[in-house]
C-alpha positions in Angstrom: 8.0 -25.8 -25.4 7.9 -22.3 -24.2 11.5 -21.6 -25.1 10.8 -22.9 -28.6 7.8 -20.6 -28.9 9.8 -17.7 -27.6 12.5 -18.3 -30.2 9.9 -17.9 -33.0 8.7 -14.6 -31.6 10.1 -11.1 -32.0 13.0 -10.4 -29.7 11.0 -8.0 -27.5 8.3 -10.6 -26.8 10.8 -13.4 -26.4 12.3 -11.8 -23.4 8.7 -11.1 -22.1 7.9 -14.9 -22.1 11.2 -15.7 -20.4 10.5 -13.1 -17.7 7.0 -14.7 -17.1 8.6 -18.1 -16.7 11.1 -16.9 -14.2 8.3 -15.5 -12.1 6.4 -18.8 -12.4 3.4 -17.1 -14.0 1.2 -19.0 -16.5 2.2 -18.3 -20.0 -1.3 -17.2 -21.1 -2.2 -14.4 -23.5 -3.8 -12.1 -21.0 -0.5 -10.9 -19.5 0.8 -10.3 -23.0 -2.4 -8.5 -24.0 -2.2 -6.3 -21.0 1.4 -5.5 -21.7 0.6 -4.6 -25.3 -2.3 -2.4 -24.2 -0.3 -0.5 -21.7 3.1 -0.3 -23.4 2.3 -0.7 -27.1 -1.2 0.6 -27.8 -0.7 0.9 -31.5 0.3 -2.7 -31.9 -2.6 -3.6 -29.6 -5.1 -1.8 -32.0 -3.6 -3.7 -35.0 -4.0 -6.9 -33.1 -7.7 -6.3 -32.5 -8.2 -5.5 -36.1 -6.6 -8.7 -37.2 -8.7 -10.7 -34.7 -11.9 -9.3 -36.1 -10.9 -10.4 -39.6 -9.8 -13.9 -38.5 -12.5 -16.4 -37.7 -10.2 -19.1 -36.5 -9.0 -19.3 -32.9 -5.6 -17.7 -32.4 -2.7 -19.5 -30.7 0.1 -18.1 -28.6 2.3 -17.4 -31.6 -0.4 -15.7 -33.6 -0.6 -12.5 -31.7 3.1 -12.1 -32.0 3.0 -12.7 -35.8 0.1 -10.3 -36.2 1.9 -7.6 -34.3 5.1 -8.1 -36.3 3.4 -8.3 -39.6 2.1 -4.8 -39.3 5.5 -3.5 -40.4 7.9 -5.4 -42.6 10.8 -3.6 -41.1 10.3 -5.3 -37.7 10.6 -8.8 -39.1 13.0 -11.0 -37.2 16.1 -11.7 -39.3 17.0 -15.2 -40.3 20.3 -16.7 -39.4 21.5 -16.5 -43.0 20.4 -12.9 -43.3 22.4 -12.0 -40.2 25.5 -13.5 -41.6 25.0 -11.9 -45.1 24.8 -8.4 -43.6 28.4 -8.8 -42.4 29.7 -9.8 -45.8 31.2 -7.3 -48.3 29.6 -6.8 -51.7 31.5 -8.4 -54.5 33.1 -5.9 -56.9 30.7 -6.9 -59.6 27.6 -6.8 -57.3 24.8 -4.7 -58.8 24.6 -2.4 -55.8 28.4 -2.0 -55.6 28.6 -1.1 -59.3 26.0 1.7 -58.7 28.4 3.3 -56.3 31.4 2.7 -58.6 29.7 4.8 -61.2 28.7 7.5 -58.7 32.2 7.9 -57.5 33.6 8.1 -61.0 31.0 10.8 -61.8 32.1 12.7 -58.7 35.7 12.6 -59.8 34.9 13.9 -63.3 32.3 16.5 -62.3 34.3 18.0 -59.3 37.7 17.7 -60.9 38.9 15.3 -58.2 42.1 13.3 -58.6 41.6 9.6 -59.5 43.6 8.7 -56.4 40.7 9.9 -54.2 39.7 6.2 -54.0 43.0 5.5 -52.2 42.6 8.3 -49.6 42.1 7.4 -46.0 39.5 10.0 -45.2 37.3 9.1 -48.1 37.6 5.4 -47.3 36.7 5.9 -43.7 33.6 7.9 -44.7 32.3 5.2 -47.0 33.1 2.5 -44.4 30.7 4.2 -42.0 28.1 5.1 -44.6 28.2 1.8 -46.5 29.8 -0.9 -44.4 29.4 -3.6 -47.1 30.9 -1.5 -49.9 34.6 -1.8 -50.6 36.3 1.0 -52.6 37.8 -0.3 -55.9 41.4 0.4 -56.9 42.4 3.4 -59.0 43.3 1.1 -61.9 39.8 -0.4 -61.8 38.3 3.0 -62.0 40.5 4.2 -64.9 40.4 1.0 -66.9 36.8 -0.1 -66.4 34.4 2.5 -64.9 35.5 5.8 -66.5 35.9 4.3 -70.0 32.5 2.7 -69.7 30.8 6.0 -68.8 32.7 7.7 -71.7 31.4 5.1 -74.1 27.8 5.4 -72.9 27.8 9.2 -73.2 29.5 8.9 -76.6 26.6 6.8 -77.9 24.0 9.2 -76.5 25.5 12.3 -78.1 26.2 10.4 -81.4 22.4 9.6 -81.6 21.5 13.3 -81.1 24.0 14.5 -83.7 22.8 11.9 -86.2 19.3 13.4 -86.1 20.5 17.0 -86.6 20.1 18.7 -90.0 23.5 20.3 -89.7 26.4 20.6 -87.2 28.6 23.5 -86.6 32.0 23.0 -84.9 34.5 25.0 -82.9 38.2 24.0 -82.6 41.3 25.2 -81.0 44.8 24.1 -79.9 46.1 24.1 -76.3 49.3 23.1 -74.6 49.4 22.3 -70.9 52.2 24.3 -69.2 52.5 21.7 -66.4 53.6 18.8 -68.7 53.7 20.3 -72.2 50.9 17.9 -73.4 49.1 19.3 -76.4 45.4 18.9 -77.2 43.0 19.6 -80.1 39.4 20.5 -79.2 36.3 19.7 -81.2 32.9 20.9 -80.0 29.7 20.4 -81.9 26.6 22.7 -82.0 23.3 21.9 -83.6 19.5 22.6 -83.4 17.2 19.8 -82.3 13.9 19.0 -83.9 12.2 21.2 -81.3 14.6 24.1 -82.3 16.5 23.8 -79.0 20.2 24.9 -79.3 22.3 22.0 -78.2 26.0 21.4 -78.0 28.5 18.8 -76.8 32.2 18.2 -76.4 33.2 15.8 -79.2 36.8 15.5 -78.4 39.8 17.0 -76.5 42.2 14.8 -78.4 45.9 14.5 -77.4 47.9 16.0 -80.2 51.4 14.6 -80.9 53.9 16.0 -83.4 54.4 19.4 -84.8 51.4 21.8 -84.9 51.4 22.1 -88.7 48.4 22.7 -90.9 48.7 19.2 -92.3 48.7 17.5 -88.9 45.7 19.6 -87.8 43.8 18.7 -90.9 44.4 15.0 -90.4 43.3 15.2 -86.8 40.1 17.1 -87.6 39.1 14.6 -90.2 40.0 11.7 -87.9 37.7 13.1 -85.1 34.8 13.6 -87.6 35.3 10.1 -89.0 35.2 8.5 -85.5 31.9 10.2 -84.8 30.5 9.2 -88.2 29.9 12.9 -89.0 29.9 13.4 -92.8 31.9 16.3 -94.1 28.9 17.7 -95.9 27.0 17.8 -92.6 29.4 20.2 -91.0 28.1 23.6 -91.8 31.0 25.7 -90.5 34.1 25.4 -88.3 34.8 28.3 -86.0 38.4 28.9 -85.0 40.9 31.6 -84.0 43.2 33.5 -86.3 46.3 31.3 -85.9 48.0 30.7 -89.2 48.4 27.0 -88.6 44.7 26.6 -87.6 43.5 28.6 -90.7 45.6 26.4 -92.9 44.5 23.2 -91.3 40.8 24.0 -91.6 41.3 24.9 -95.3 43.2 21.7 -96.0 40.5 19.7 -94.2 38.1 21.4 -96.7 35.7 22.8 -94.1 33.9 26.1 -94.5 35.6 28.2 -91.8 34.8 31.3 -89.8 37.1 33.4 -87.6 36.3 33.7 -83.9 34.5 37.1 -83.6 35.7 37.7 -80.0 39.3 37.1 -81.0 39.0 39.4 -84.0 37.4 42.1 -81.8 40.2 41.8 -79.3 42.7 42.4 -82.1 40.8 45.5 -83.1 41.0 47.0 -79.6 44.6 46.0 -78.8 45.9 47.4 -82.0 43.9 50.7 -81.4 45.3 51.1 -77.9 48.9 51.1 -79.3 48.3 54.1 -81.5 47.7 56.3 -78.4 50.8 56.2 -76.3 49.1 58.3 -73.5 46.6 55.5 -73.1 49.2 52.8 -72.8 51.1 54.9 -70.2 48.0 55.4 -68.0 47.2 51.6 -68.3 50.7 50.7 -67.1 50.5 53.2 -64.3 47.1 51.9 -63.2 48.4 48.3 -63.4 51.2 49.2 -60.9 48.6 50.6 -58.5 46.5 47.5 -58.6 49.6 45.3 -58.2 50.6 47.2 -55.1 47.2 46.5 -53.4 47.1 42.9 -54.5 50.6 42.2 -53.1 50.2 43.9 -49.7 47.9 42.8 -47.0 48.3 46.1 -45.1 47.4 48.1 -48.2 44.3 46.0 -48.8 43.2 46.5 -45.3 43.8 50.3 -45.6 41.8 50.3 -48.8 38.9 48.6 -47.2 38.9 51.1 -44.3 39.0 54.1 -46.7 36.1 52.6 -48.7 34.0 52.4 -45.5 34.9 55.9 -44.5 34.0 57.4 -47.9 30.9 55.2 -48.3 32.2 53.7 -51.6 31.5 50.2 -52.8 33.8 47.7 -50.9 35.2 46.2 -54.1 38.8 44.9 -54.6 40.8 46.3 -57.5 40.9 44.1 -60.7 44.2 42.8 -62.0 44.2 42.6 -65.8 45.4 39.7 -68.1 47.4 40.4 -71.2 45.5 37.9 -73.3 42.1 39.4 -72.5 41.5 43.0 -73.4 38.3 43.2 -71.5 40.1 42.4 -68.3 42.1 45.7 -68.9 38.8 47.4 -69.4 37.5 46.1 -66.0 40.7 47.2 -64.3 40.3 50.7 -65.6 36.6 50.8 -64.8 37.3 49.7 -61.2 40.1 52.3 -60.8 37.7 55.0 -61.8 35.1 53.7 -59.3 37.7 53.9 -56.5 39.4 57.1 -57.7 38.8 59.0 -54.4 40.0 56.1 -52.2 43.2 55.6 -54.4 44.0 59.4 -54.4 43.6 59.6 -50.6 45.8 56.5 -50.1 48.5 57.7 -52.4 48.6 61.1 -50.7 49.5 59.3 -47.4 52.1 56.9 -49.0 55.2 57.8 -50.8 55.6 54.4 -52.4 53.0 55.0 -55.1 52.5 57.7 -57.7 49.0 58.8 -58.5 47.6 59.4 -61.9 47.5 63.0 -63.2 44.3 64.9 -63.7 44.7 64.4 -67.5 45.2 60.7 -67.1 42.1 60.3 -65.0 40.2 62.3 -67.7 41.7 60.0 -70.5 40.7 57.0 -68.5 37.1 58.2 -68.2 37.0 58.7 -72.0 38.5 55.3 -72.6 35.6 53.7 -70.7 33.1 55.7 -72.7 34.7 54.7 -76.0 35.3 51.0 -75.2 32.1 50.2 -73.2 30.2 49.0 -76.4 33.1 46.7 -77.3 33.1 45.2 -73.8 29.4 44.7 -73.8 29.4 43.0 -77.2 32.3 40.8 -76.0 30.2 39.8 -73.1 27.0 39.1 -75.1 28.8 37.0 -77.8 30.4 34.9 -75.0 27.1 33.6 -73.9 25.7 30.1 -74.7 23.1 31.5 -77.1 25.4 33.6 -79.2 25.0 33.0 -82.9 27.0 33.9 -86.0 24.0 36.0 -87.1 25.1 38.6 -84.5 28.3 39.5 -86.2 27.1 41.8 -89.0 24.6 43.8 -86.8 27.2 44.3 -84.0 29.9 45.5 -86.4 27.4 47.8 -88.1 26.3 49.3 -84.7 29.9 49.8 -83.6 30.7 51.7 -86.8 27.6 53.8 -86.3 28.6 54.5 -82.6 32.1 55.6 -83.6 30.7 58.1 -86.2 28.2 59.8 -83.9 28.8 63.4 -83.0 28.1 62.6 -79.3 30.8 60.0 -79.3 33.3 62.4 -80.9 32.4 65.1 -78.3 32.8 62.7 -75.3 36.1 61.3 -76.5 37.7 64.4 -77.9 41.2 63.5 -76.6 41.1 60.0 -78.2 41.0 61.0 -81.8 43.8 58.6 -82.9 42.3 55.7 -81.0 38.8 56.3 -82.4 40.1 56.5 -86.0 42.1 53.3 -85.5 39.0 51.5 -84.2 37.1 52.4 -87.3 39.9 51.4 -89.6 40.4 48.1 -87.8 36.7 47.2 -87.9 36.6 48.0 -91.7 39.7 45.9 -92.5 39.0 42.9 -90.3 35.4 42.5 -91.2 35.4 43.6 -94.8 34.6 40.1 -96.1 31.3 39.8 -94.1 29.2 41.5 -96.8 30.2 38.8 -99.3 30.1 35.7 -97.1 26.9 33.7 -97.5 26.9 32.1 -94.1 27.0 35.5 -92.4 24.4 37.1 -94.8 21.9 34.2 -94.6 22.2 33.8 -90.8 21.6 37.6 -90.3 18.7 37.5 -92.8 17.0 34.5 -91.0 17.5 35.8 -87.5 14.1 37.4 -86.5 16.1 39.9 -84.3 17.9 41.4 -87.4 16.5 40.1 -90.7 17.3 42.4 -93.7 17.2 45.5 -91.5 21.0 45.2 -90.8 22.0 44.4 -94.4 22.4 46.9 -97.2 20.3 46.6 -100.3 23.0 44.8 -102.1 23.7 42.4 -99.2 20.0 41.8 -98.7 19.5 40.9 -102.3 22.6 38.6 -102.2 21.2 36.8 -99.1 17.8 36.4 -100.8 19.3 34.9 -104.0 21.5 32.6 -101.9 18.5 31.4 -99.9 16.7 30.6 -103.2 19.8 28.7 -104.4 20.0 26.7 -101.1 16.3 25.8 -101.5 17.0 24.4 -105.0 19.8 22.3 -103.5 17.5 21.0 -100.8 14.8 19.9 -103.2 17.3 17.4 -104.7 17.8 15.8 -101.2 14.7 14.2 -99.9 16.3 13.5 -96.5 16.8 17.2 -96.0 13.2 17.9 -96.9 11.9 15.3 -94.5 13.8 16.9 -91.6 12.0 20.2 -92.0 8.9 19.2 -89.9 9.9 20.3 -86.5 7.2 22.1 -84.4 7.0 23.4 -80.9 4.6 25.8 -79.1 7.1 27.3 -76.6 7.0 31.0 -76.1 10.1 33.2 -76.7 12.1 33.7 -73.5 13.9 36.8 -72.5 17.6 37.0 -72.3 18.6 39.6 -69.8 21.7 41.7 -70.4 23.7 42.7 -67.4 23.6 46.4 -66.6 26.7 48.4 -65.6 26.9 50.3 -62.3 29.0 53.1 -63.8 27.2 56.3 -64.9 29.9 56.9 -67.5 29.5 53.4 -68.9 25.7 53.6 -68.8 25.8 56.7 -71.1 27.9 54.9 -73.6 25.7 51.9 -73.3 22.5 53.9 -74.2 24.2 55.8 -77.0 25.5 52.6 -78.6 22.1 50.7 -78.5 20.5 53.8 -80.1 22.9 53.3 -82.9 21.8 49.7 -83.1 18.2 50.7 -83.6 19.1 53.4 -86.1 20.9 50.9 -88.3 17.8 48.7 -88.3 15.5 51.6 -89.2 17.7 52.9 -92.0 18.0 49.6 -93.9 14.4 48.5 -93.7 13.7 46.5 -96.9 10.3 46.6 -98.6 8.7 43.4 -99.8 8.2 42.4 -103.4 4.8 41.3 -104.7 5.9 39.9 -108.1 7.6 36.8 -106.7 5.0 34.1 -106.2 6.9 30.8 -105.8 6.6 29.2 -102.3 10.1 30.0 -101.0 9.8 33.6 -102.3 6.4 33.9 -100.7 7.8 32.7 -97.4 10.6 35.2 -97.6 8.2 38.1 -98.2 5.9 37.2 -95.4 8.9 36.6 -93.1 10.2 40.1 -93.9 6.8 41.6 -93.1 6.9 40.1 -89.6 7.7 42.5 -86.8 11.3 42.3 -85.8 11.7 41.0 -82.3 13.8 42.7 -79.7 17.5 42.0 -79.7 17.2 40.5 -76.2 14.7 37.8 -77.2 15.5 34.2 -78.1 15.5 33.7 -81.9 15.3 29.9 -81.5 12.1 30.1 -79.5 10.7 32.4 -82.2 11.5 29.8 -84.9 10.1 27.0 -82.8 6.8 29.0 -82.5 6.6 29.8 -86.2 8.1 26.7 -87.8 4.7 25.6 -89.2 4.3 29.0 -90.8 7.6 28.9 -92.6 8.5 25.3 -93.2 11.1 25.9 -95.9 12.9 28.8 -94.1 12.8 26.7 -90.9 14.9 24.0 -92.4 17.5 26.6 -93.6 17.4 28.3 -90.2 18.3 25.0 -88.5 21.5 25.0 -90.6 22.6 28.7 -90.6 21.6 29.6 -87.1 23.4 26.6 -85.5 26.9 28.2 -85.7 28.3 30.1 -82.7 30.0 33.4 -83.5 33.1 32.5 -81.4 35.3 29.6 -80.3 34.6 30.4 -76.6 33.3 26.8 -76.1 36.8 25.4 -76.9 38.4 27.9 -74.6 36.2 26.9 -71.7 37.0 23.3 -72.4 40.7 24.0 -72.0 40.0 26.0 -68.9 38.5 22.8 -67.4 41.5 20.9 -68.6 43.8 23.2 -66.7 41.9 22.3 -63.5 42.3 18.6 -64.3 46.1 19.0 -64.8 46.7 20.5 -61.4 50.2 20.5 -59.8 49.5 17.3 -57.8 48.5 15.3 -60.9 50.6 16.7 -63.7 51.6 13.2 -64.8 48.0 12.2 -65.6 47.9 10.2 -68.9 46.4 12.2 -71.8 43.8 9.6 -72.5 42.5 9.7 -68.9 42.5 13.5 -69.0 40.4 13.5 -72.2 37.9 11.0 -70.7 37.5 13.1 -67.5 37.0 16.4 -69.4 34.6 14.7 -71.8 32.4 13.4 -68.9 32.7 16.7 -67.0 31.1 18.7 -69.9 28.7 16.2 -71.4 27.2 14.5 -68.4 25.2 17.5 -67.2 24.0 18.1 -70.7 22.4 14.6 -70.6 20.8 15.4 -67.2 23.1 12.7 -65.7 21.3 10.0 -67.6 23.4 7.6 -69.7 
């Protein structure tokens, strides 16, 4: 009888009863109560509370049940539960599937190889953390889990795009050097109903065959068709200046825009070539940087000299031929470490120092090119818009014509003249392109202040024409009612640590403000129709600072300008560069590492797609 009662009790009290029987003590409740009172006072208090609430007499088993019922975690396991805890979860078990998806997410987000599920260390870790979980095979992850995550994210982004007024696209071509696989990117950018700028990776599609304009056009249309994006809904496609890409976009019948950063790079690179002295000092500086980067002893000596001279303990920057601003950073860092480099070279015969004139030319180059570098950095951000192109080009032209710039860069006459000529020739069509004019006109940071009188009038007439088109499309009109009460947020620009660069920085942004003041357009009182009235009131608004968020401004004022708001959602959705596609391919380069260069193109596309889009959905799919 007593053994049967003990079996029903908690393990702790079961052994207590057995102990009492061995000592031939009566199995009453007083000994148990004393034990609880001395050794388990909390359980004893819970027992007393239960006794007060229970009118019936308690049996020997009841105190044990009362004690154990105070916490569900101390319940005695049943025999079946004990056996179940030792069994592995089935691969389709709900709990196991949760961990399948988490592991797949980790592989995509952290650029881990798919074979991580077969690695011994990872398997041992999960065996200790989750004894009942069994890692699935690599084939199961690539054929079941990863495609399912892709499809779920696909549907989420497709719903968001379908609700957008217009979509702007960036596209580029990339060939992996590790296995010669080619891909075509397709990223979408749009403004939500709350005027939040959103974007997503639509495709990094494997590209087979020759990279001709015809093939590119077919692939672009194929991607848009797969996502159910109508051609009329694509506002503009931003791409680089490659002849095949230009032809492909034209054949696909999309309105195209050249990547502003790529065009700006061509302006700088072509201008550097016209001044041989500058090319010589860049080559000489590159040899100095290479020496320190390839020698551990030289790097240690450099650090010791920096400490001795109390200079910033920065490493020298190695430039990349395809990025002009990396050359700018190399030159800027050389100027910062001029004293250290000169001292090191004086003690080593293996290097040749720059001459006094070359150091002077280098300083002038930094002053002349600092505005170009800063604009490159600004337009590479996630909030850059096509509306920034005309104002930045106008400010650069103003900067190059200023007497102060001429005085500070007196030895770079040819280079400065080439910069002006290149800007004029590569951006000559902006004043006649409606997408640039309207975007600048509708941006509260610029408006008509950065357009000439002819350009401002052309933008005004184009807006009136666009409104007439919209009145014929009721679906476009119904999508105009987006409101939000968020306040504009500040976008902080990075400051330079160089005094030389700071002077050029301040001079350039003075030019920016001068352009805005010179082209201030007065309003007209004789136009009384609703769209014209909105335009006039919009132009009378105080122009916000260039560092503020134009999307937050439109969200705050959308009720005030309902017609212009719908147009802004279209024309302010386009980025000014194809930097999104380039970042996409940078991630693809991490996916195709040396240890997994035989990864199938379809698997690579899925992983990159998940890597970029999953954080944008807050990991909810």
